[in-house]
C-alpha positions, 0 to 999 in steps of 0.5 A: 923775812931777813929783812924783817928781822934787821929792821927791828934791829936797826930801828933798835939801835937807832932808838937806843942812840936818840935816847942817850942823845936825849940823856946827854941833852937832860944832863945839859940841861941839869948843869944849867940848873934848869930842872923843871925842863930836865925832868920831862926830858928825862922821863922822854929819854927813858920811854925812848931808851927803853923802847930800842932795848925792847925792840933789840930783845924782840929781834933777837928772839925772832932770830933765835926762834927761826934758827929752831928745828921744825920738830921743836915748834909743835910739841908731841901730846903727852897723856898726863898721869894722875897724881896721888890724891888723899882719901876724902871721908870722915875725919878721925877724931885723933886727927882733930885739932883740940878745942872745944867738943860736941857734947857727943863727943865729949860724953864718949870721951869721958865715957858717959854714952846713954 
């Protein structure tokens, strides 16, 4: 199992170095004023370099996961408590945003109930 970690680490560093070498090739193309050839070369260098960095991150995460104790690998189940809720029901008339009213509400406000 330790070999898998080191193989990811070595492959990551190789890809980072190949990406840097490709960036150097891109730089030499740009100094020779070969712009059209340098653009794809820069993209390829970027992809290779980012792949190497990703492999290095995965290798470090795998190493960190190996050092965790077994008890923290499976968290204990915990009963979730209920959140307090607001009552759901008719909204009081005073809490409603002012605007057009229904006839019954307007009549009740004016005192003109039949």
